[in-house]
C-alpha positions as CSV (number, residue, x, y, z in Angstrom):
1,M,0.0,0.0,0.0
2,K,1.4,3.3,-1.1
3,C,1.5,6.3,1.2
4,V,2.6,9.9,0.9
5,I,3.0,12.3,3.9
6,L,3.2,16.0,3.1
7,Q,2.5,19.2,5.0
8,P,-0.7,21.0,3.9
9,S,-0.1,23.9,1.5
10,Y,-2.1,26.6,-0.1
11,I,-3.2,25.9,-3.7
12,P,0.0,23.7,-4.3
13,W,1.8,23.1,-7.6
14,R,1.3,20.1,-9.8
15,G,4.0,18.0,-8.2
16,Y,2.0,18.0,-5.0
17,F,-1.0,16.5,-6.8
18,H,1.2,14.0,-8.6
19,Q,2.1,12.6,-5.2
20,I,-1.6,12.5,-4.3
21,H,-2.4,10.6,-7.5
22,K,0.3,8.0,-6.7
23,A,-0.9,7.4,-3.2
24,D,-3.4,5.0,-1.8
25,V,-3.4,7.0,1.4
26,F,-2.3,10.6,1.5
27,I,-1.5,12.0,5.0
28,F,-1.5,15.7,5.5
29,Y,1.4,16.3,8.0
30,D,-0.6,18.8,10.0
31,D,0.8,18.4,13.5
32,V,4.4,19.4,12.9
33,Q,5.9,22.9,13.4
34,Y,4.6,25.7,11.2
35,D,7.2,27.2,8.9
36,R,6.7,30.9,8.3
37,R,8.7,31.0,5.1
38,G,7.3,27.8,3.5
39,W,4.2,27.1,1.4
40,R,1.6,26.6,4.2
41,N,-0.2,29.9,3.6
42,R,1.0,31.1,0.2
43,N,1.7,30.2,-3.4
44,R,2.3,31.9,-6.7
45,I,0.1,32.5,-9.7
46,K,0.9,33.8,-13.2
47,T,0.1,37.5,-14.0
48,P,0.8,39.8,-16.9
49,T,3.8,41.2,-15.0
50,G,5.2,37.8,-13.9
51,A,4.7,35.5,-11.0
52,Q,2.8,36.9,-8.0
53,W,2.4,35.6,-4.4
54,L,-1.0,35.1,-2.9
55,S,-0.6,34.9,0.9
56,I,-3.2,34.1,3.6
57,P,-2.5,36.3,6.6
58,V,-2.1,34.3,9.8
59,L,-1.9,35.3,13.5
60,S,1.7,35.9,14.5
61,K,3.0,37.5,17.6
62,G,6.7,37.7,17.5
63,S,8.0,34.1,17.0
64,M,4.7,32.5,17.9
65,T,4.3,30.7,14.6
66,D,7.7,29.1,15.1
67,E,6.4,27.2,18.1
68,V,2.9,26.2,16.9
69,S,1.9,23.2,14.9
70,I,0.3,23.8,11.5
71,N,-3.1,22.6,12.6
72,K,-3.3,25.3,15.3
73,I,-2.3,28.2,13.1
74,M,-5.2,30.7,12.9
75,I,-6.1,32.9,10.0
76,D,-6.0,36.5,11.1
77,P,-9.6,37.5,11.7
78,T,-8.8,41.2,11.5
79,R,-7.6,40.9,7.9
80,T,-10.6,39.3,6.2
81,W,-9.9,41.2,3.0
82,W,-7.5,38.5,1.7
83,R,-10.4,36.3,0.5
84,E,-11.9,38.9,-1.7
85,K,-8.4,40.1,-2.8
86,H,-7.3,36.6,-3.8
87,W,-10.5,35.8,-5.7
88,K,-10.5,39.1,-7.5
89,T,-6.8,38.7,-8.5
90,L,-7.5,35.2,-9.8
91,Q,-10.5,36.6,-11.8
92,Q,-8.4,39.5,-13.2
93,C,-5.5,37.3,-14.2
94,Y,-7.4,34.3,-15.5
95,R,-10.8,35.4,-16.8
96,K,-9.5,34.9,-20.4
97,A,-8.1,31.4,-19.7
98,P,-10.0,28.7,-21.7
99,F,-11.3,26.8,-18.7
100,F,-11.6,29.5,-16.0
101,A,-15.4,29.4,-16.2
102,C,-15.4,25.7,-15.4
103,Y,-14.0,26.3,-12.0
104,E,-15.4,29.8,-11.2
105,K,-18.4,28.7,-9.1
106,F,-16.4,26.0,-7.3
107,L,-13.6,28.4,-6.3
108,S,-15.9,31.4,-5.5
109,E,-17.6,29.2,-2.9
110,F,-14.3,28.4,-1.2
111,Y,-13.3,32.1,-1.1
112,A,-16.7,32.8,0.5
113,R,-15.8,30.5,3.5
114,N,-14.8,31.9,6.9
115,D,-12.5,29.3,8.3
116,Q,-10.7,30.1,11.5
117,L,-7.8,27.6,11.1
118,L,-5.5,27.8,8.1
119,A,-5.2,24.0,7.8
120,D,-9.0,23.5,7.6
121,F,-9.1,25.8,4.6
122,T,-6.0,24.6,2.7
123,I,-6.7,20.9,3.3
124,D,-10.3,21.1,2.2
125,L,-9.4,23.1,-0.9
126,T,-6.6,20.7,-1.8
127,V,-8.9,17.7,-1.5
128,A,-11.5,19.4,-3.7
129,L,-8.8,20.3,-6.3
130,A,-7.7,16.7,-6.4
131,K,-11.2,15.6,-7.2
132,E,-11.4,18.3,-9.9
133,L,-8.2,16.6,-11.4
134,G,-10.1,13.3,-11.5
135,I,-8.4,11.7,-8.4
136,Q,-11.0,9.6,-6.8
137,K,-9.3,6.6,-5.1
138,T,-6.9,8.3,-2.8
139,V,-7.9,8.2,0.9
140,F,-7.0,11.4,2.8
141,R,-6.0,11.5,6.5
142,R,-4.4,14.0,8.9
143,S,-1.3,13.1,10.9
144,S,-3.0,14.6,14.0
145,E,-5.5,11.7,13.9
146,F,-2.7,9.3,14.9
147,A,-0.6,9.0,18.0
148,A,2.7,9.1,16.1
149,R,5.8,8.7,18.2
150,G,9.4,9.7,17.8
151,K,11.1,12.4,15.7
152,K,11.9,12.8,12.0
153,T,12.3,9.3,10.4
154,E,10.9,7.5,13.4
155,R,7.8,9.6,13.4
156,L,7.3,9.0,9.7
157,L,7.6,5.3,10.2
158,S,5.1,5.4,13.1
159,L,2.6,7.1,10.7
160,L,3.3,4.6,7.9
161,K,2.8,1.7,10.2
162,S,-0.5,3.2,11.5
163,V,-2.0,3.0,8.0
164,G,-0.4,-0.3,7.0
165,A,1.9,1.2,4.4
166,T,4.4,-0.9,2.5
167,H,5.6,1.8,0.1
168,Y,6.5,5.4,1.0
169,I,6.7,8.1,-1.7
170,T,8.5,11.3,-1.1
171,G,10.3,14.2,-2.8
172,A,14.0,13.9,-3.8
173,A,15.0,16.5,-1.2
174,A,14.2,13.9,1.5
175,K,17.4,12.0,0.6
176,N,19.2,14.6,2.7
177,Y,17.6,13.6,6.0
178,L,15.8,10.2,5.7
179,E,17.5,7.3,7.4
180,E,16.9,4.9,4.6
181,E,18.2,1.8,6.5
182,K,15.3,2.1,9.0
183,F,12.7,1.8,6.2
184,A,14.5,-1.3,4.9
185,E,14.5,-2.8,8.4
186,V,10.7,-2.7,8.6
187,G,10.1,-3.7,5.0
188,I,8.8,-0.4,3.7
189,R,10.0,0.5,0.2
190,L,11.2,4.0,-0.5
191,E,10.4,5.9,-3.7
192,Y,11.7,9.3,-4.6
193,M,9.7,11.5,-6.9
194,I,11.1,12.6,-10.3
195,Y,9.5,15.8,-11.6
196,N,9.8,16.1,-15.3
197,Y,6.7,17.8,-16.6
198,A,5.8,19.0,-20.1
199,E,5.2,22.6,-20.7
200,Y,1.7,23.8,-21.6
201,K,0.3,27.0,-23.0
202,Q,0.2,29.8,-20.5
203,L,-1.5,33.2,-20.8
204,Y,1.6,35.2,-20.1
205,P,4.9,33.8,-21.6
206,P,7.6,32.8,-20.9
207,F,6.6,29.6,-19.3
208,E,6.7,29.4,-15.5
209,A,6.8,26.0,-13.9
210,Q,6.8,26.8,-10.2
211,I,3.2,28.1,-9.8
212,S,-0.1,26.9,-8.4
213,I,-2.1,24.1,-9.9
214,L,-4.8,26.6,-10.7
215,D,-2.8,27.8,-13.7
216,L,-2.8,24.4,-15.2
217,L,-6.5,23.8,-14.5
218,F,-7.5,27.1,-16.0
219,M,-5.5,26.5,-19.1
220,T,-6.1,22.8,-19.8
221,G,-9.3,21.9,-17.9
222,H,-10.0,18.2,-17.6
223,E,-6.9,17.4,-19.6
224,A,-4.7,18.7,-16.7
225,G,-3.8,15.2,-15.6
226,Q,-2.0,14.5,-18.8
227,Y,0.4,17.3,-17.9
228,I,1.1,15.7,-14.5
229,W,1.0,11.9,-14.6
230,G,0.6,11.5,-18.3
231,T,-2.9,10.0,-18.5
232,K,-6.3,10.7,-17.1
233,A,-6.8,9.7,-13.5
């Protein structure tokens, strides 16, 4: 049984959804320390003037977010403007995209939500986007559901054992910190992702690869999977 464990992110890039597609069980790693400079609350989209960040404002008092787990990070309730701003920016940048209208109602409903916790919004949106990509068989869980023990590799192994995984899929950067011998000891196969994706037509050349999945969906619609895993889900 194939498993992926990744921290929840805001409108992730296509490599994130490739891992979801490959997984029998996908675990959102939501009870680890929040990283302020990561992808938990932000991502990039394509605009006429280049890539632009969309960031969800979160509560942060000094170094508070450095000590809090992802699933406890709150969206700043005093800065509710971000929902309207993000949605209007997407409309302005992508209204001429071939398939924007296909996802307009679906996304507008998400940006009308009033979630208090960052992870609740980003996880629900990611699951919904996976379904829009045609991914139906992957089971989604949160790491906070389990009583995982240990740190780093030991904690990952604890989660994998909890779901009965025999095959762990992760990004190539994990080679720098995973203790591979421990996976072999418990009979769990390791697979590192290789990201080698074809370009597709974008509204604002030149091509930019490191942007949100929304760009691919707006430009290719239900054919988006062919630009990620090569065939339809």
